[in-house]
C-alpha positions as CSV (number, residue, x, y, z in Angstrom):
1,S,8.5,3.7,1.2
2,K,10.0,4.4,-2.2
3,Y,11.3,7.7,-1.0
4,S,13.4,6.3,1.9
5,E,16.1,5.2,-0.4
6,Y,16.7,8.8,-1.4
7,M,16.0,10.3,2.0
8,I,18.4,8.1,3.9
9,K,21.8,8.1,2.2
10,N,23.4,5.3,4.3
11,K,22.6,1.9,2.9
12,D,23.8,0.0,6.0
13,T,24.5,0.7,9.6
14,S,27.3,3.2,10.0
15,N,30.3,1.8,11.9
16,E,31.3,5.4,12.6
17,G,27.8,6.3,13.8
18,I,27.4,9.0,11.1
19,Y,24.2,9.2,9.0
20,E,23.1,11.5,6.2
21,F,19.5,12.4,5.4
22,T,18.0,14.5,2.6
23,F,15.1,16.7,3.3
24,F,13.3,19.2,1.0
25,M,13.2,22.9,2.1
26,N,11.1,24.9,-0.3
27,A,11.3,22.0,-2.8
28,F,15.2,22.1,-2.8
29,P,17.1,19.1,-1.4
30,L,19.0,19.8,1.9
31,S,21.6,17.3,3.2
32,V,21.7,16.8,7.0
33,I,24.4,14.9,8.7
34,I,24.0,13.6,12.3
35,D,25.7,11.1,14.6
36,N,23.9,8.3,16.4
37,R,24.1,9.7,19.9
38,L,20.6,10.2,21.1
39,P,19.0,12.1,23.9
40,L,17.5,9.6,26.3
41,T,14.9,9.5,29.1
42,A,15.7,8.5,32.7
43,Q,14.7,4.9,31.6
44,E,17.4,5.2,28.8
45,L,14.8,5.3,26.0
46,P,14.8,7.8,23.1
47,I,12.9,10.9,24.2
48,N,10.3,10.9,21.5
49,A,10.2,8.3,18.8
50,Q,10.9,4.7,19.9
51,L,13.0,2.0,18.3
52,T,11.0,0.0,15.8
53,S,10.6,-3.8,15.7
54,G,14.0,-5.5,15.9
55,D,15.4,-2.4,17.6
56,A,15.8,-0.7,14.2
57,Q,17.1,2.9,14.7
58,W,16.0,4.5,11.5
59,M,13.0,6.4,13.0
60,V,15.0,7.8,16.0
61,L,17.8,8.9,13.6
62,L,15.3,10.5,11.2
63,E,13.8,12.3,14.1
64,K,17.2,13.6,15.2
65,A,18.0,14.8,11.7
66,F,14.6,16.5,11.6
67,A,15.2,18.1,15.0
68,K,18.5,19.4,13.8
69,I,16.9,21.4,11.0
70,S,14.1,22.4,13.3
71,V,16.6,23.9,15.8
72,N,15.7,21.4,18.6
73,Y,13.4,18.5,19.6
74,A,10.9,20.9,21.3
75,N,10.0,22.3,17.9
76,L,9.0,18.9,16.6
77,N,5.9,19.0,18.8
78,R,4.4,21.7,16.7
79,G,3.6,21.9,13.0
80,H,1.5,19.9,10.7
81,V,1.9,16.5,9.2
82,Q,1.5,18.0,5.7
83,E,4.7,20.1,6.2
84,A,6.6,17.0,7.5
85,L,5.6,14.9,4.5
86,R,6.5,17.7,2.0
87,M,9.9,18.0,3.7
88,L,10.4,14.2,3.6
89,T,9.3,13.6,0.0
90,G,9.6,16.9,-1.8
91,R,6.3,16.1,-3.3
92,P,2.9,17.9,-3.1
93,V,0.6,16.9,-0.3
94,I,-3.1,16.5,-0.5
95,T,-5.3,16.9,2.6
96,Y,-8.9,15.5,2.8
97,Q,-11.5,16.3,5.4
98,L,-12.9,12.9,6.0
99,K,-16.1,14.2,7.7
100,E,-17.1,15.3,4.2
101,L,-16.8,11.8,2.8
102,N,-18.7,8.6,3.5
103,S,-16.8,5.4,4.5
104,T,-17.0,3.9,0.9
105,Q,-15.5,7.1,-0.5
106,V,-12.7,7.1,2.1
107,F,-11.9,3.5,1.5
108,A,-11.8,4.0,-2.3
109,M,-9.5,7.0,-2.0
110,V,-7.1,5.3,0.4
111,A,-7.0,2.1,-1.6
112,E,-6.3,4.1,-4.9
113,R,-3.5,6.1,-3.2
114,S,-2.0,2.9,-1.7
115,R,-2.2,1.1,-5.0
116,R,-0.2,4.0,-6.6
117,N,2.4,3.5,-3.8
118,E,1.7,7.0,-2.4
119,T,2.3,7.8,1.2
120,V,-1.0,7.9,3.1
121,V,-1.4,8.9,6.7
122,A,-4.5,9.4,8.9
123,Q,-4.8,11.8,11.8
124,C,-7.0,11.1,14.8
125,G,-9.5,13.8,15.8
126,P,-11.0,13.0,19.2
127,A,-9.6,10.1,21.1
128,K,-11.7,7.0,20.5
129,Y,-11.2,3.2,20.7
130,G,-7.7,3.5,21.9
131,L,-6.6,5.9,19.1
132,V,-4.8,9.0,20.4
133,R,-6.1,12.4,19.8
134,G,-4.0,14.4,17.3
135,Q,-1.8,11.3,16.6
136,T,-0.8,10.6,13.0
137,Y,-1.0,7.0,11.9
138,T,0.6,5.6,8.7
139,V,-1.7,3.6,6.4
140,I,-0.1,0.2,5.8
141,A,-2.9,-1.3,3.6
142,A,-6.4,-0.9,2.4
143,I,-7.9,-4.2,1.6
144,S,-11.3,-5.6,0.9
145,I,-11.7,-9.0,2.6
146,E,-14.2,-11.5,1.2
147,G,-15.0,-14.9,2.3
148,D,-17.5,-17.8,2.3
149,G,-20.3,-15.8,0.6
150,R,-20.2,-13.1,3.2
151,A,-20.3,-9.4,2.3
152,P,-16.8,-8.0,1.7
153,R,-15.3,-5.9,4.5
154,N,-13.3,-2.9,3.6
155,M,-10.4,-2.6,6.1
156,I,-7.7,0.0,6.5
157,K,-4.6,-1.2,8.4
158,L,-2.8,1.5,10.3
159,R,0.7,1.6,11.9
160,N,0.9,3.2,15.3
161,P,4.3,5.0,15.4
162,L,4.3,5.4,19.2
163,F,3.6,1.7,19.9
164,K,1.3,3.0,22.8
165,G,-2.2,1.8,23.3
166,T,-4.2,-0.8,21.4
167,Y,-7.2,-0.3,19.1
168,T,-10.3,-1.4,20.9
169,G,-13.0,-0.5,18.4
170,P,-15.0,-2.7,15.9
171,W,-12.8,-5.4,14.3
172,H,-10.0,-5.1,16.9
173,E,-7.7,-8.1,17.0
174,D,-9.9,-10.0,19.6
175,D,-13.2,-9.1,18.1
176,G,-15.5,-12.1,17.8
177,R,-16.5,-11.2,14.2
178,W,-13.1,-12.4,13.0
179,T,-13.6,-15.9,11.6
180,N,-11.8,-18.2,9.2
181,A,-13.8,-16.5,6.5
182,Y,-12.4,-13.1,7.4
């Protein structure tokens, strides 16, 4: 996102293994310096966040910096996504209760926020279609797909930060409704 350049001070991988992050505590910037030594599971994987595609470490390092200001990793399992976003961006956070909106209103709101390059996340209520209860997903895109005279389909693409599970609901990747038109 456009905020990551400010949040992560290092522009490249640190040869010394030292990284600096900026968070916002009560709207004031707070510099946090960490090393790249990570707590690992018995399988030698990071304990919470996982390496991203291409083994990029930015997420596990960000999590370590966040754990440092939260006293420890155990405290990361509590709290609200709104608080985390405010601490990461220093910007106000707006929360919507989607059950109060219809699907057209939800899509329009997400598409507008995405168009403005604002950070948009979605949190899953009850587990359904392979989505994890309570998990927060990052909105990657909101697009309306049109093709061959068919009715447009409004789609919201989410990123699963845990890389666990696969979406199995309508319009999943193997759904027969996907055609050359869509």
